[in-house]
Every structure is written in structure tokens, then in C-alpha cells.
N, C-alpha and C positions, 0 to 999 in steps of 0.2 A: 134718336136711338124711334125709327117706324115699330107700331107697337097700335094694330088693328083693336080698335072697339078698347080702349083703356079703358080696367078700371081702376080710382085712386087707391091709394096706401090705405084710409080709413075701411075702405070695405072691407082688405084683405085682414088688417088686423081684427074686426070686430069677425068675421068668416073664423079666424084663431082662437080666438075667446071664445065665440058661443061652443064650438066644436070643439077644440081641441084641448089635452088637458094642460094645466095649466105650471109644467116643470119648469121652464123657461122663464127668462126677463129680461126677453132682447128688447136691445133699442131701436126707436120706433122707429125702422126702415123697411120697404119692402121692396127686396132685388130682384128682378127679371132679368141681368143677364152679362155675361164678365165674361171680357176677354185681357191674357197676360196681366197688368198689375189692378186693373179699374174691370170696376162694378158699374150699374145702372141701372136705380129704382121702376118700378111702373110707369112713372110719370117724366123718364127718359132724365133723370136730371144722374150727370156722371162723377163717379168717387173715384179718390184711391183707396184700393183692397191695404189696410194695414193691421189688421186680424189676420190673415190667406188662410178663415176656416180651423183653427188654430196649430197653423202649420202643417195642412194638410195637402193645399195647394203650392207648396215649394214651386215646381215648376211654371205659377201662374197660372189662372185660369182657363181652360180649353184650347190648352196647347195640343196645337195642331198633331203634331206627330200619336200624340196620346190617345184622343181624339180616333182619327184612324187607325189605329189599332183597332180601340175600341168596337169600330164599326165594321169591321172586315172579318172581326171574328163573332161579332155578331148577329154575323148572315150564314156565320158560318155553325159556330158550334156555340154554344151556354154553358150549359151545365149535362153533365153525365152524374154525377155523384159520387163518390168515391168506392161504389164499388164494382165501378171499375175503371181502367187505364183512362187518359187521354194523352191525347200527342203536343201538349202545350206544357203539361204539369213539369216532367222530370227536365226541361233544356230550362226552364224555371228558375228550380232548383239546383241547377248546376251552376247557371247564371249569378244567383244570390249569392250561393254558397263561397262562391269562387269573391264575387266581387265584398264579401263582407268580414273575408275570411275562416271562415267554419267550416264544419265537413258536412252539417244535417238542416236541414227545414223542416217545421212543422205548419204547414197554413191553416190561418184562417181567415178570420173577416172582420172585425172590429177589433180594437186597441184592445176591449177591459177581456175580448177573451184571448187576445194575448198576455195580457197579466197573466189570466186564470189555469194556461195550459202552463202555464213556466213554472205557479207555485204545486203544479198536478208533479210534473217532472222534477220538481227538487225531491217535492216528498217523497215521493217513489223513491228515486235515488236516493237518497237519508235511510227510507229501511233497508235496501236491497243490495246496496251498496257500502253504505260509510256505518248500516246495524245498529240502527237509531231506532228503541222499541215501537211500537206499533206504536201510532196512534199520540205520540212522545214529541214530532216534528215540530222546533220551530220556527218559526223565518222571522229573523229582524227588519223590519221596517222603519222611515225617519216620521216623526211629526212636523204636521202640514204639508204632506204626502196627497200630489192627487195618484190615483192608478186605474181612476176607473169608477164606476157605482153599480155595480152587483152584489146581493147579497152576501160572497164571501169577501169582497173590496172595500163598499163600505165597512165592516168590522172593523178595519184595523185606518179606517180615516180617523182624522181631526175636527170634521167640520161637522158639527152638531145638526147644520138640515140635510148634509147626505147621510147619516146617522141615526138619530131619532128615532125613534116611533118604528124600526124597520129591524129589531130582531127576532128572538135571539140571535146574537151575534155570532160568529164563527171563531171558535178560539185556534190559538198555534200560531199568536203574533206576539210580539215582541217591542215594543217604541225604547229609540234612541233620539236624543235631538239633533239634528240636520246637523253636519258641518264637523261633527265631534267627533274623532279619532280614540280618545277615552274612553268618551259614552263607548263606541262599539268597541274597543280591546275588552273594556269589564263585561261586555253585555257576552260576547263572546268568550271569555273566559269561566266565566262564571256562570253559565247551561250547554253542559255536553251535549241538551240535545239539539242545539241550532243547527238546522242544512242546511240555509240560506240567510243571504243580504240582499232585497229589496231596496234598490235605490234611486230615484233623478239622478244621472247627473249635472240638471239646474234643476231646479220646483219652478216646471212655469208656469200652475195657476197658483200657487201661493204669491208668483209677483217678481216670478225669472229672479231667485233668488238663486244665486251664482255662487259656490261654495270657492275656502281658498282651492288654491294649483293644486293643492299635496293631499288634498282628500280622497279623490277617487284612487289616486297611486297607493291611497293609504288604508285605502280601504283592501285594495286587490291583495298589499302583502300581508295582513291582519285574517282575511278569508282564507288566505293559503296555507299561514301556515295553521289557523284551526279546523284546516279542510272540512270546508262550508262554501258554497258555489256562490260568488257573485253575479247578481241578476240585475241587468242594467236595461232598465226603462227606456226607452231612447224613440220613444214613439210620436211626442214631439221634439223634440233634439236632435233628432237623427236625422240622417240621409239631406247633410249638407246646410241646414239652417245653420248653426252656430259658428260658419267657416270650418268647417272640418266635419268629413263624410259625417261621422258620430262626433259627439261629443268628449268617452271617452280619448279619442282621441287625443285629445289635447289642446295644442298649436300645433300641430305636425300642419305642413304642407301638403295636406293629399292630392292628389290628380284625378280620385274618383274611387276607383277601386281603395280601398284603405291598405293604407304602407304601414306594414305589420312590426319592422322595422325600424319607424321611426321611436326615438327615446320617450316621447311625450303619450304615446300609446298604452292607454290601458286596456287589454283585453279581458273583456266579462268570461265567468262562464256558459250564463245566458242574455241573451240579447234581445234582444221584446221591442219588432216595430211596429207600424203600423201607420196610416193618415199619409206623409206624402208616399209612401209605399209604391198607390196608386196613380199620385199626380191628382187627389179629390176625385176621381172618377169616378171609382168605383172602391168598393167596403172589402179591405182586402188587409192583413197584419201576416205576422210571422211570431216565430220564437227561434233564434237559429242556435245552434251549440257542436259539440263534438259527439262523437257514435258511443263512449262509455258513457255520455248522461243520454243521449238518446233515446238509447240503445232500449231503456228504462220500459218504454212505456214499446206496448203490441200491439197486433191488429186489436179490434174492438175497446179497448181501453183508453182513447179518446176522437176525438173527429169530429165533423161539423157535415152538411148535406154539399152547402155551399165553399165549403173549406181547399180550395183549389182547385175548383173550377176553371175551363178553360179560358173562360171572359174574364176573369180577378186575371188571373195568371199573365195573360199576353201582356193587359195593360201596364203590370207590374213592371213587367222586363224592358215594356218599353219607357216605361217611366225613369227608372231608377238609368236606361239609358242615355234619358233626354239630361240629366242634371249632368252625369260624365263629360259628353260628349260640348255641349254647352256652357262646362264648367262655373255652374251656380256655386258652387261650394265656395271657390275664390272667390266670387263676384259679391258672395257673403258675405267672407272675410272684410275684403279690400270695403266695401258700402256702411259695415257695421262702425267698422274706426271714424268714420265717416258722420257717421248718424252720432255717433258716443263723445266726439268734439265737438259737433256743432251745438248738442244740448250740454256738456261740459261748462263751453265758453254761457249759451243763456243760463247758465243756475249762476252763473258768479253774479249778475245783477238779479236776480230774481227771490221774492218772495214768496211767491207758490209751488217753486219745484223744490225740492232737494236733495235731489238724486238723480240721477240714470244710469242702469246698471244691464248687465248681460254682456254675449257672446254673439259675434257672427250679427244677422239680422234675428235676434231676438233677442231683445227690449225691453224697458219699463222702467217709466220715471214714478216717483213719489208726488207725491199731491202734499205741504204743505196744513193737512189737516188732516179730522176724526176719521179714522176707518169706519167709524158712524156716520160720517157725512155724505152731503150730494154732489159736492165738489166735482167730485172726478166723473161723476156722472155726469153733471150738467156740461162739463168741458168736455167732455166726447158727445154731446148735443149739437153744442157747439160747433165743435170739431165737424160733423156731419152735415151741418147748415154749409163750413166751408168746404166741404170737397173729399172728408178723408174719413174715415170709417174704423175705428178702434173704442174698444170696451174697457173695463175697470175689471181690474180682478181687486178680491181681499178691500175693498170700500173707498181704499186713498192710491189706489196704485193703478196706472193705468198700461196693460201692456201694447207695443209697440211690434211688427212683426208680418212685413211684407213681403209677399211673393220675392223669393230669389230671382227671378227674370227683371228688375228692377236697374235699371237707369242711374248712371251718376246725376243725370237732369232733373231726370222726375225725382230722386229723394233731394237734390236741394229745394225745388217744386218744394216735395211736400215739408222737407224743415222748418223750409217758410210758412206756410201755411201753420205748421202746431205751431212754431215760433208766435204767431202774429196772433191767433188763439189765444193762447196761454195770455198775453198781453193783456184780451180783455178782462183777467180775471185778478190781476197785477194787485 
């Protein structure tokens, strides 16, 4: 890669350390360019991307169609606020609601904003439709969840680092173990003021914790029986990542738009999307639901200056078109099987890896060491040296989530890098 007057890695690391908040612990690599499944650092070294910006770039870095739509719209109109209509928002709303099978869409920007929006909609539905006494609404959440880092969201986090010393914390949340239908049933039946169940179909940040096949279906049945809204946070798992358009689709062979007739499809009442909704080119999130739920929000009660702006929604529509046109959902399903088969074969003779789990191209390996150890971190440093970028989570778990545009031969190359690197730690 040609870069004029290249300034090295340490120069940029020092600048961030001196002038930035120390709110992240990134892998020490400074990236300057991305294309498809590849990234390049400031010194020109090339890497496979196996994180995809936490699944924000499912369509690959700098996808030409997405970038072209960004350029075209940026030269025309970027922002009007919602004080006025714009000629892109309605078309995007129609396209996205039909794509995912819902009647209404409320546009926001970040994933955390999407979760906050869903909480507000659900609470107001509880008060105005279900008849819960004012300020008594309860939302059930799962232990080890990750839904963002706003003050309300951290109030029901299990992570001390995200939560401690940021109180007072917001009330109104009940915790149950993840993947535990009996606990959900008990919480629903013993708390008449429950209005919603907020859940990740796969807990990504917790280490790609994949629940039993009947967990989401069972949660749907329990929520329906108790007149409670099922709120699916698909910010990381949605839009093709798990080998289905949505993780709540189960194992259906969707070809882009969701096959609502599929026997494995579990329809949530509220669907929360973000990240890959824009292909990583712009912050775009959304909450989708049907009219009887969405209509509890009236003018002035929720919104965002940038939510639904013409630039963002144009990019998002193109990003969804790319998923369908290039059959990236199907590619993720096939390559995920290929990856897990290879890793399971490696595990049979490994002392350093105990487990691989996941769906589609959202996978993780569990390292045979304490979560307090630095083994997984050191493996990721060696992977970086060998040309592949990944990141640990929860200490001894390494998440692997490449862009969905990856080919079989590229994945084989990456599997080789991963297994050769792991062998250095056996």
C-alpha cells in the first residue's frame, strides 16, 4: 500500500494515549485501509479481518455499491432533521419493513440508541395498552447480556466494569439466567407488571454463547401466553451473520427477505437492528414492530436529529440490497459449517482449545486457561503477526467473525493461519 509520509504504529498509539480517553483496550495495530475481507495497517502490512467491527461490516470493507451510494447522496443532501420530510426516508422504511416482515420502523443511529428506543416503546405499550400501573413496568433481561453502555443499559448489565461507579442505576429490570426457559416462566408468572423480555438470540459479547435450539421459540410462546413483548436484540447477530437473515430465523434457508412461513422462524414483537444495517459505512440503527405497538409513540415523544437522515437511510437500503443480491446469508451458513468442522477436527488433538461454538460466521473458540490469564490475548497478538486480526472476549474466549463476502479459499487460508498459530501455544 502506498502511503505518503507514513507515520508508524507507535506514533499513532502515543497520540491516542496522550490525547484520548482510555475507554478501550485495542489490539496494538493501527489500521489505515480496508477492502473486502482485508485490512492494511499504516506500515502496509495486510491482514484478514476476523472481527468485522463486531459484525458491522458483514458486506466487507468499503463495498463499492455502498460507498457509491454514500458518495452520490453526500453530494445531494445529508441532513434535514425530522423537522421536515426527505425524499429517501419513506422509501427506506417501506423497503426495510417489507424486507424484515414488520409494519413500522423507527430510525435511530447507534445500537445502544436502538435498545433504548425499544425499552421506551415497550414501557409505554405496557402502560397504555396492557394497563400496567405507571412507573411499575418491568423488563426481563438475561445475565451476561450486552446491549450497550448508556446509563439505562448498564443498569441491567452483569459486567462490573461497565456498571460500577456509574450509578444511581435505573430500576425496572429483572434478571434471569440465559437459556433458561424455566426461569423465564417463573419470572413471567410471578411478576404481573412485566411488559417485555429483552434478549440476544446469541450472546456475542459473552463469548458467542449459543442457546438451545428451543430457547427463542420457547421464549416466544411464554411471552405470548403472558401478554409480554419479545424484544430481539439482533444488532450483532442479524443481517446474515448467523447464516439466516436473522438469528431468530433458526435454520431457515432465507434468500434475503425473511421467510416468515419457515417453521423455524420465531417472530419477535420488536426487532432491534444496527451495525451491518449500514455495512459499517455510517451509524444506522432501527427498531421494527407492528402498528399496534409502534403507534404508542406520538410526535415529540422520541427521536433524534440524525435518525432517519437521507444519507444514512440511503446507505442502509443499499447495504440490505447487497446482502440479498450477493447471497451473503447463504455464504455465511456454508462457510460457518466449514469453519466449525475444521476447528472441531483441530480440537480433537489440541490441549489449548477446548470448544468451538457459534452459527454461520459468528463463532468463538474457548482457550484452555483461566479467564484471568493472558493466553487468549497473546494468541491474538501472534495471529496479528501472522496476518489475521481477532480479539479476545471474557478473558479466555476468542471471537471469529469475518466479513460475509469471504470465499472458501480465503477461509481455508485463515483456518491454516489460526491452526498454525494455535500450535505455537500447545
